[in-house]
matplotlib code that plots the C-alpha trace (Angstrom):
import matplotlib.pyplot as plt

x = [25.9, 26.8, 28.2, 24.6, 23.1, 25.8, 25.3, 21.6, 21.3, 24.6, 22.0, 18.7, 20.8, 21.5, 18.2, 16.7, 19.5, 18.2, 14.8, 15.8, 18.3, 15.0, 12.8, 15.6, 13.5, 11.0, 14.0, 15.2, 18.2, 20.4, 20.0, 20.5, 24.3, 25.6, 22.3, 24.3, 27.5, 26.4, 24.3, 27.8, 29.6, 26.4, 27.3, 30.2, 30.1, 27.7, 30.6, 33.5, 32.3, 28.4, 29.1, 32.6, 30.8, 28.5, 30.6, 32.5, 29.0, 28.1, 32.0, 31.3, 28.0, 28.1, 26.7, 24.1, 26.3, 29.0, 27.4, 28.4, 26.7, 27.5, 26.0, 22.9, 22.6, 22.7, 20.2, 17.9, 18.0, 17.5, 14.4, 12.9, 13.5, 12.3, 10.3, 7.2, 5.1, 7.3, 6.6, 7.8, 6.0, 5.4, 3.7, 0.4, 0.9, 2.2, 4.0, 7.6, 9.2, 7.0, 8.6, 7.1, 6.5, 3.6, 2.8, 1.8, -0.2, -2.3, -2.6, -0.8, 2.8, 5.6, 6.5, 2.1, 2.2, 4.4, 3.4, -0.2, -0.9, -1.1, -4.3, -6.1, -5.6, -7.2, -11.1, -12.5, -13.1, -9.2, -8.2, -7.9, -6.7, -3.0, -3.1, -3.4, -0.9, 1.9, 2.2, 2.6, 5.5, 7.2, 6.8, 8.5, 6.5, 7.6, 6.4, 3.2, 1.3, -2.8, -4.7, -5.9, -8.0, -8.0, -10.7, -13.6, -15.8, -13.0, -10.1, -8.1, -6.9, -3.4, -1.0, 0.1, 3.8, 5.1, 8.5, 10.9, 13.1, 15.4, 16.8, 20.5, 20.8, 17.0, 15.9, 12.6, 12.0, 10.1, 7.6, 9.0, 6.0, 5.9, 2.4, 1.4, -1.3, -2.9, -2.6, -5.9, -8.7, -6.7, -8.5, -11.6, -10.1, -11.4, -9.4, -10.5, -11.9, -9.3, -10.7, -9.9, -8.0, -8.4, -7.5, -8.7, -12.1, -11.4, -10.9, -13.1, -15.4, -14.6, -14.4, -18.1, -18.5, -17.0, -19.1, -22.8, -21.2, -20.7, -24.3, -25.8, -23.8, -24.9, -29.0, -28.7, -30.8, -29.9, -30.3, -34.2, -30.9, -29.4, -26.7, -24.9, -22.0, -20.1, -22.9, -22.4, -18.8, -18.2, -19.9, -18.3, -14.5, -15.6, -16.4, -13.3, -11.3, -8.5, -10.0, -9.0, -6.7, -4.5, -5.7, -9.0, -9.8, -12.5, -13.3, -15.8, -16.7, -19.1, -22.8, -26.8, -26.4, -22.7, -21.3, -17.6, -14.4, -13.8, -12.7, -11.8, -14.5, -12.9, -9.1, -8.5, -5.3, -3.9, -3.4, 0.3, -0.2, -2.9, -2.2, 0.0, 0.2, -3.7, -3.8, -1.5, -3.3, -6.9, -5.3, -4.2, -6.3, -7.8, -6.1, -3.4, -2.7, -2.7, -4.0, -7.3, -7.9, -7.1, -10.2, -12.6, -11.4, -11.3, -13.0, -10.5, -9.4, -5.9, -3.7, -0.5, 1.6, 4.6, 4.6, 6.9, 5.4, 6.5, 4.1, 1.2, -0.5, 0.7, 3.3, 2.4, 3.6, 7.1, 7.5, 7.9, 6.5, 2.7, 3.7, 7.1, 6.5, 3.6, 5.8, 2.9, 3.7, -0.5, -3.3, -6.3, -7.8, -11.6, -13.8, -17.4, -20.0, -23.5, -22.6, -19.9, -21.8, -23.0, -20.7, -18.6, -19.7, -16.1, -13.1, -12.3, -8.2, -7.3, -3.6, -2.3, 1.7, 4.6, 4.3, 1.0, -0.3, -0.7, -4.1, -5.2, -6.9, -9.7, -9.7, -9.4, -12.7, -14.4, -13.7, -14.5, -18.8, -18.1, -17.6, -21.1, -22.7, -21.2, -21.9, -25.7, -26.2, -24.1, -26.6]
y = [-1.0, -4.4, -4.4, -5.9, -2.7, -0.7, -2.7, -2.3, 1.6, 2.3, 0.1, 1.6, 5.5, 3.5, 3.4, 6.9, 8.2, 5.6, 6.8, 10.5, 9.7, 7.7, 11.3, 13.0, 11.7, 14.0, 16.6, 18.3, 16.1, 19.0, 18.4, 14.7, 14.3, 15.5, 12.6, 10.0, 11.1, 10.3, 6.8, 6.3, 7.0, 4.8, 1.5, 2.0, 2.4, -1.1, -2.9, -1.1, -1.2, -3.0, -6.3, -7.2, -6.1, -8.1, -11.2, -10.1, -10.5, -13.5, -15.2, -14.1, -15.4, -18.7, -21.2, -24.7, -26.8, -23.6, -23.5, -24.9, -28.8, -28.4, -25.1, -25.4, -28.9, -26.6, -24.0, -27.0, -27.7, -24.5, -24.2, -27.0, -26.6, -22.7, -23.0, -20.8, -22.0, -20.2, -22.2, -21.4, -19.7, -18.7, -16.1, -18.0, -19.3, -22.6, -24.1, -25.1, -26.1, -26.1, -26.4, -29.4, -26.0, -25.6, -28.6, -29.4, -25.7, -26.9, -30.3, -32.3, -33.5, -31.2, -33.3, -33.5, -30.4, -29.5, -28.3, -27.3, -24.2, -23.2, -21.4, -24.5, -25.0, -21.3, -20.6, -19.7, -16.0, -15.1, -17.1, -14.5, -11.9, -13.8, -14.7, -11.1, -9.8, -13.4, -11.8, -8.7, -9.1, -11.4, -8.1, -6.6, -4.8, -4.8, -6.9, -6.7, -9.2, -10.0, -11.9, -15.3, -17.7, -21.4, -23.7, -25.3, -23.9, -23.9, -22.9, -19.9, -16.7, -16.0, -13.4, -13.7, -11.8, -12.1, -11.2, -11.3, -13.8, -15.4, -18.5, -18.9, -20.1, -19.4, -16.4, -16.1, -14.6, -16.6, -15.9, -16.5, -16.7, -17.1, -17.6, -16.6, -16.3, -13.1, -11.7, -11.3, -9.4, -8.9, -11.4, -9.2, -6.0, -5.1, -3.3, 0.3, 1.7, 3.9, 7.6, 9.5, 12.2, 16.2, 15.2, 11.6, 14.1, 17.0, 15.0, 13.1, 15.8, 17.6, 14.4, 14.4, 18.0, 16.6, 14.0, 16.4, 18.9, 16.8, 15.0, 19.4, 19.7, 17.0, 17.8, 20.9, 22.0, 21.2, 23.1, 22.2, 19.8, 18.8, 20.5, 17.0, 15.7, 18.3, 20.1, 17.0, 16.6, 20.4, 20.7, 17.7, 18.9, 22.3, 20.5, 18.3, 21.2, 23.1, 21.4, 17.5, 17.8, 19.5, 17.9, 17.0, 15.4, 13.7, 11.9, 10.1, 6.9, 7.0, 5.2, 5.6, 9.3, 9.8, 8.2, 8.7, 7.4, 8.2, 12.0, 14.1, 16.5, 19.0, 19.4, 21.5, 22.8, 24.1, 28.0, 28.3, 25.9, 27.6, 28.4, 25.0, 23.3, 22.8, 22.8, 19.8, 18.2, 19.2, 18.0, 14.2, 11.6, 9.4, 5.9, 6.5, 7.4, 3.3, 4.3, 5.9, 3.4, 0.3, 2.1, 2.3, -1.0, -2.8, -1.0, -1.3, 1.4, 2.9, 4.6, 5.5, 7.2, 8.4, 6.5, 4.2, 4.6, 7.9, 6.9, 6.2, 9.3, 9.3, 11.9, 15.6, 16.9, 17.4, 13.6, 14.1, 12.2, 14.1, 12.6, 13.8, 17.2, 18.1, 16.5, 13.9, 13.0, 10.6, 9.9, 8.7, 7.0, 5.5, 4.7, 5.7, 3.4, 3.3, -0.1, -2.8, -4.5, -2.0, -0.3, 2.2, 5.8, 7.8, 7.7, 10.1, 11.4, 13.3, 14.3, 15.7, 17.3, 18.5, 19.1, 18.3, 14.8, 11.6, 10.1, 7.7, 4.3, 6.9, 9.4, 6.7, 5.1, 8.7, 9.0, 5.2, 6.4, 10.0, 8.2, 5.8, 9.6, 11.6, 8.4, 8.5, 11.9, 11.1, 8.5]
z = [11.6, 10.0, 7.1, 5.5, 7.4, 5.3, 2.0, 2.5, 3.2, 0.1, -2.7, -1.6, -1.8, -5.3, -6.3, -5.3, -7.9, -10.7, -9.7, -10.5, -13.5, -15.5, -15.1, -17.7, -20.0, -19.6, -20.8, -24.1, -25.8, -25.9, -21.6, -21.9, -22.0, -18.9, -17.6, -19.2, -17.4, -14.3, -15.2, -17.0, -13.0, -11.3, -13.6, -12.8, -9.5, -9.6, -11.5, -9.2, -5.5, -4.9, -7.0, -5.2, -1.8, -2.2, -2.7, 0.5, 2.4, 1.3, 1.5, 5.5, 5.7, 7.6, 5.5, 6.5, 8.5, 10.0, 13.2, 16.4, 17.0, 20.7, 20.4, 19.5, 21.4, 24.5, 23.4, 22.2, 25.5, 27.1, 25.1, 26.4, 30.1, 30.7, 33.3, 31.1, 27.9, 25.1, 21.6, 18.0, 15.6, 11.6, 10.0, 10.2, 13.6, 12.2, 15.4, 14.5, 17.8, 21.7, 24.3, 27.9, 29.3, 26.4, 25.6, 28.4, 28.8, 26.3, 27.2, 23.8, 23.3, 21.3, 18.7, 17.8, 17.4, 15.4, 12.2, 12.8, 14.3, 17.3, 17.3, 16.9, 20.9, 21.1, 21.9, 18.1, 18.8, 19.6, 16.4, 14.0, 16.3, 17.0, 13.4, 12.3, 15.2, 14.3, 10.4, 11.7, 14.3, 10.9, 8.5, 10.7, 12.8, 16.4, 19.3, 21.2, 23.9, 23.5, 25.4, 24.5, 26.1, 26.2, 25.2, 27.4, 30.4, 32.6, 30.2, 31.2, 29.9, 28.7, 28.4, 25.0, 24.4, 20.4, 19.1, 16.3, 15.6, 13.0, 13.3, 10.9, 7.5, 7.6, 4.8, 6.8, 10.5, 13.0, 15.9, 19.7, 22.0, 25.5, 27.3, 30.7, 32.5, 33.3, 36.5, 38.9, 36.9, 33.6, 31.3, 32.6, 31.3, 27.6, 25.2, 25.3, 21.7, 20.8, 20.2, 17.2, 18.0, 15.9, 13.6, 12.2, 13.2, 10.6, 8.1, 8.5, 8.2, 5.4, 3.5, 4.5, 3.1, -0.3, -0.6, 0.2, -2.0, -4.7, -4.4, -4.2, -7.7, -9.2, -7.8, -8.8, -12.3, -15.3, -18.5, -20.3, -23.1, -19.9, -20.8, -21.8, -19.5, -20.2, -17.7, -15.5, -15.6, -15.2, -12.1, -10.5, -11.0, -10.1, -6.3, -6.8, -7.8, -5.4, -2.2, -3.3, -6.1, -8.3, -11.8, -12.7, -15.2, -17.3, -20.1, -21.7, -23.4, -26.8, -26.5, -28.1, -26.8, -27.4, -30.8, -31.3, -29.7, -26.4, -25.4, -23.0, -21.9, -19.0, -17.5, -14.6, -13.2, -10.9, -11.6, -13.3, -15.2, -17.3, -20.3, -23.0, -20.4, -19.2, -23.1, -24.2, -21.5, -22.8, -26.0, -25.7, -27.0, -23.7, -25.3, -25.4, -21.3, -20.9, -16.8, -18.4, -21.6, -18.6, -16.3, -19.8, -21.0, -18.0, -15.3, -12.8, -10.2, -9.1, -6.7, -7.2, -4.5, -6.3, -9.7, -11.1, -14.6, -16.3, -18.9, -17.1, -18.0, -22.1, -23.0, -24.3, -27.6, -27.0, -25.7, -22.4, -19.7, -18.3, -14.5, -14.8, -16.4, -13.5, -11.1, -10.3, -6.5, -6.3, -8.7, -8.7, -11.2, -11.6, -13.6, -13.8, -13.7, -11.2, -10.2, -10.6, -13.2, -15.3, -18.4, -18.5, -19.0, -18.2, -16.0, -13.7, -12.8, -10.1, -9.7, -6.9, -7.0, -6.0, -1.7, -0.9, 0.9, -1.3, -1.5, 1.6, 1.0, 3.0, 0.3, -2.4, -1.0, -1.3, -5.0, -5.4, -4.2, -6.0, -9.7, -8.8, -8.4, -11.3, -13.2, -11.6, -13.2, -17.1, -17.3]

ax = plt.figure().add_subplot(projection="3d")
ax.plot(x, y, z, "-o")
ax.set_aspect("equal")
plt.show()
């Protein structure tokens, strides 16, 4: 492992320890002295170890102009004389350098191509794919290979192989692209659409069942007086609680039929939180929960995995952050409204805690749809 990699690993460990120390705000005051000592040790570690280490790395790093000019000339000559078409691209597929073989292949001059997107020399149906793959390689997601086509009726198919390259004295990685004519029949082979695995099919079915059960609960006959928002949100929360989230919290906004301030009407937590812990969440003022206030005020949905802001859902009566006390690993907070331009009727918040898997983007999409159904039921 190089010095820079060792330093990066040490810095990552330091950041993880600091993140753990941040949760000390939830501890009783008489238990914070040991945490304070640990924080002072970490500060001393930065001053005496990490910073001098950084200075040594910075002093050892070659600066601009330290590369051997003769070696640079040799590398440029090799690049230009390669018999294979090679181009050096940035993450947006803009040409930085192109050798003679690539210039001949794309029917252009190397000097003219520099600074222009290479995708302009390809058929339109392959441009977006090449840009996307080049961006992924530049992000460090690994090399890859794909087939692109030259324009025109006689345009041939090319096998483009992309790999990341880190030029000296440059902070951003580049993409080295090698283009070769495809073998017989290779260009006509269409990539197969990958079939979903059993786990993916099972999860998709579970989400469909969740949406179906939610629709059934919301369309179930209600009391003559409708039961108010408490009844609607209670039925919706019962569908989500346990099978989808450990905590289900619902708040409603004032309106023509519901005068008053924003109020919490549903709080369902895990069995071990029954009693004082659940009562403290139920007794919160939604206005003191930044995520809820933002969802109601701006109509903004939030998905947080290992939330960094411990106070994002407010504090309990003792001043401890709710997210820290309940060991929340991921959360979703969505506004309740029937359409993007419709008024916000409330907010739905879901927590997952402990070792349960974090909310995924596809699950966030399902909750967004469910929130619209709930808003329609609230009417």
